[in-house]
Structure formats: structure tokens, C-alpha cells
C-alpha positions in Angstrom: -19.7 13.5 -2.8 -19.0 14.0 0.8 -16.6 11.7 2.9 -15.8 11.0 5.9 -12.1 9.8 6.4 -9.8 8.3 9.5 -6.6 9.6 9.4 -3.4 8.3 9.9 -1.6 6.9 13.4 1.8 7.6 13.8 3.7 4.7 12.3 5.7 2.8 14.9 9.1 1.0 15.0 9.5 -2.4 13.5 12.5 -4.9 14.2 13.5 -7.8 11.9 14.5 -11.2 12.9 15.6 -12.7 9.4 18.5 -12.2 7.3 18.4 -10.2 4.2 17.9 -11.8 1.0 21.7 -12.8 -0.3 23.1 -12.6 2.7 25.9 -15.0 4.3 24.2 -14.5 7.9 22.1 -12.3 9.9 23.4 -9.0 10.5 22.9 -6.6 13.6 19.4 -6.0 14.6 18.3 -2.3 14.5 15.4 0.4 14.6 16.6 2.2 11.2 19.5 3.6 9.4 20.2 7.2 10.5 20.9 8.9 7.4 17.3 9.8 5.7 15.9 7.5 2.9 14.9 9.0 -0.7 11.9 7.3 -2.1 11.1 8.5 -5.8 7.3 8.0 -8.4 9.6 6.4 -11.3 6.5 5.5 -12.5 2.5 5.2 -12.0 0.2 3.4 -14.3 -3.6 2.5 -13.6 -7.3 3.7 -13.8 -7.2 4.2 -9.9 -3.9 6.7 -10.1 -3.8 9.4 -13.0 -0.5 11.3 -14.0 0.0 13.3 -10.0 -2.7 11.7 -8.4 -0.6 10.3 -6.2 2.1 11.0 -3.9 4.7 9.3 -2.0 5.7 10.8 1.5 9.2 9.1 4.0 8.2 9.2 8.2 10.9 11.2 9.3 12.1 8.5 11.5 12.4 6.1 8.6 10.1 3.4 10.3 7.3 3.9 7.1 6.4 6.0 4.1 2.5 6.4 2.9 1.5 6.6 -0.4 -1.6 9.3 -1.0 -4.2 9.2 -3.7 -6.6 11.7 -4.7 -8.5 10.0 -7.3 -8.8 6.8 -6.2 -12.1 5.4 -6.3 -14.5 2.5 -7.8 -18.1 2.3 -7.6 -21.5 1.2 -9.8 -24.9 2.9 -10.1 -26.4 5.1 -12.1 -24.1 7.2 -14.0 -20.9 5.2 -13.3 -19.1 4.0 -16.7 -19.1 0.0 -16.8 -15.6 -0.2 -16.5 -15.9 2.2 -12.9 -16.3 -0.9 -11.1 -12.7 -1.9 -10.8 -9.7 1.0 -10.5 -6.4 -0.7 -9.8 -2.9 1.6 -9.5 0.7 0.2 -9.7 3.7 2.2 -8.1 7.1 1.5 -9.2 9.3 3.2 -6.9 13.2 4.5 -6.6 13.9 3.7 -3.1 17.6 5.3 -1.9 18.9 3.4 1.4 22.2 4.5 3.1 24.7 2.4 1.7 25.2 -1.0 4.4 21.4 -1.2 5.3 18.0 -3.2 3.5 14.7 -3.2 4.6 11.3 -5.1 3.8 8.0 -4.4 4.3 6.7 -6.0 6.8 3.2 -4.7 7.5 0.8 -2.4 4.8 -2.4 -0.4 6.3 -4.9 0.5 3.8 -7.9 2.8 4.6 -10.5 4.8 2.7 -14.2 5.6 3.0 -17.0 2.9 1.3 -20.7 3.5 0.9 -22.2 0.0 0.1 -25.6 -0.5 -0.3 -27.5 -3.5 1.8 -26.1 -6.8 -1.1 -23.8 -4.7 -2.7 -19.7 -5.8 -1.9 -16.4 -4.2 -2.3 -13.0 -5.9 -1.7 -9.2 -4.2 -1.8 -6.4 -6.1 -2.8 -2.1 -5.6 -3.0 0.3 -7.2 -3.6 4.6 -5.5 -3.5 7.9 -7.0 -4.9 11.0 -5.6 -5.7 12.1 -5.6 -9.5 13.4 -8.9 -11.0 12.2 -11.0 -7.8 9.0 -13.1 -7.7 5.8 -11.0 -6.5 4.2 -11.9 -2.8 1.2 -13.3 -2.7 -2.4 -11.2 -3.3 -4.0 -10.5 -0.5 -8.0 -9.6 -0.3 -9.8 -7.5 2.2 -14.0 -8.3 1.5 -15.8 -5.6 2.6 -20.1 -6.1 2.5 -23.2 -3.8 2.6 -24.9 -1.9 4.1 -21.5 -0.3 5.2 -21.2 3.4 5.2 -18.2 4.2 7.3 -14.4 4.6 7.0 -12.5 1.0 6.3 -8.9 -0.3 7.1 -7.4 -3.3 5.9 -4.0 -4.7 6.9 -1.5 -7.1 5.7 1.1 -8.2 7.7 4.2 -10.9 6.8 5.8 -13.0 9.5 9.3 -11.8 10.5 10.7 -15.6 8.3 8.6 -14.9 5.3 10.1 -11.1 5.3 11.6 -10.5 1.5 14.2 -8.1 1.6 15.9 -5.6 -1.1 19.4 -7.2 -2.2 22.2 -5.9 -0.4 24.5 -3.7 -2.6 22.2 -3.9 -5.9 19.0 -1.2 -6.7 16.4 -2.1 -7.7 13.0 -0.5 -7.5 10.4 -1.4 -5.8 6.5 -2.3 -6.8 3.0 -2.1 -5.5 0.5 -3.3 -6.9 -3.5 -2.0 -5.6 -6.6 -2.9 -6.7 -10.6 -1.7 -5.5 -13.9 -3.5 -6.7 -17.0 -2.8 -6.4 -20.0 -5.1 -6.9 -23.6 -4.3 -7.1 -24.9 -7.9 -6.2 -28.0 -8.1 -4.9 -28.6 -4.0 -4.5 -31.3 -1.6 -5.6 -30.0 -1.2 -9.1 -31.2 2.7 -8.9 -28.4 3.2 -6.1 -24.9 4.0 -5.9 -22.3 2.1 -3.7 -18.4 3.0 -4.0 -15.2 2.1 -2.2 -12.5 4.7 -1.5 -9.0 5.2 -1.0 -8.2 8.6 -1.5 -8.3 11.8 0.2 -9.6 15.3 -1.0 -7.8 16.3 1.9 -4.3 14.5 2.0 -6.0 13.0 5.2 -5.4 8.9 4.4 -2.6 7.4 3.3 -1.8 3.8 2.6 1.4 3.1 5.1 4.1 0.8 4.9 5.8 -0.1 7.4 9.7 -0.9 7.0 12.2 -3.5 9.1 15.7 -2.7 8.7 18.9 -4.9 8.9 22.5 -3.8 8.5 23.9 -5.9 5.1 27.4 -8.2 6.0 30.6 -6.3 5.1 31.7 -7.9 2.1 
């Protein structure tokens, strides 16, 4: 099945204005720490990201990181398994941040391709959280057929509502995503799908980072 996919734009530098969790007061505002951050996939679970089909890469300027999937596709129609209408993925990331800095996710950009027949619909859902801390609210983006094009959804968080990684603690970062396709009133003989994957790694989910200096103990 051929799919035209949208390429990622470059990440912009982002600066936060809220104090990190557990801080005595706001630290100095920065664009990003000078030392390289390292992100590792600790665990990967879900029907949308079988083992070996998800990869993480950090932007050279430390302002963002990307997650690339190669088999993330939900579909309905002839030949599709009954469970294929919903695909999900939970990533548990081990983030190594330079000492003295904390980060938060200020924006997430989701991209892919959708082929939705008239009467069909698709949804993209996501939330994220630090280990041992409350989850962010799940955000849902709706797409209605007819649609045969790239799709994009953006989740933004106001600076005052940012959830910061606790200073001086190592906590994994969890990302939960989901794709759903509903046949609705579309022709039962037709196929509809929604993908968040790429055969050429040109489409990734982009997470923009905000940074602050942790207060001196």
C-alpha cells in the first residue's frame, strides 16, 4: 500500500517560564543545556509498536527529540483483523539529562497519513508523564472522511501548566499514544486506515523540550 508521508520540520528552541517541580524558586531560563542529552528506550509495549519498530533520536541542539515508528497503522475493512481498528503504543524512556538541569514537554507534533472513506473517521490520542507522577490529560484529535492525505495534530501545554522532571532524581518518561479508525457509515467493501509510521523514516513524532536550571541545593 503506497502512502505519501509528510517530512518533519526543524525543531524550534523553546524557553519555559515556570519553576521546575520541587524547586524553591524559578531557575535561570535557558534554551537548552550545552551537554548532550541521551534518551534510551527502556521498554516498548503495544500493538502499534512491535519490538524493533520504534526508534528515538535527540535533536543536535537538545531542543527536541523524535520518535519514529515503522508499523503503526490502524485500519478497518475487508481482510483487516477485528482488533486492527485500534493500535496503541506505550514507550518508557530513560532520559539522561546533564546535571543541574530539568526539562518539560511543551509541545508534541504528531504526523502520518490517513485514507478515510466517506462516512469513516479516525482519532489520534496521546498523553505522557514522569514515572511516579500524575499523567497529563489525554488529548484527542478527530479526523473525518473523505480524507486521503497527510494528517498532523499538535498538543501544546501552557508554560504555567508544564510538568517538570524532578531536579536531582532519575525518573523514566512515559509516552502513551493511540490510533483508532471507525468505519461508521462508509461502504463495508472499502478500506480505511490511519498511520503514524513511515517506511523511509521521514515521519516522526516530535516532542519539543523546555529547559530550566535547577536551583542550587
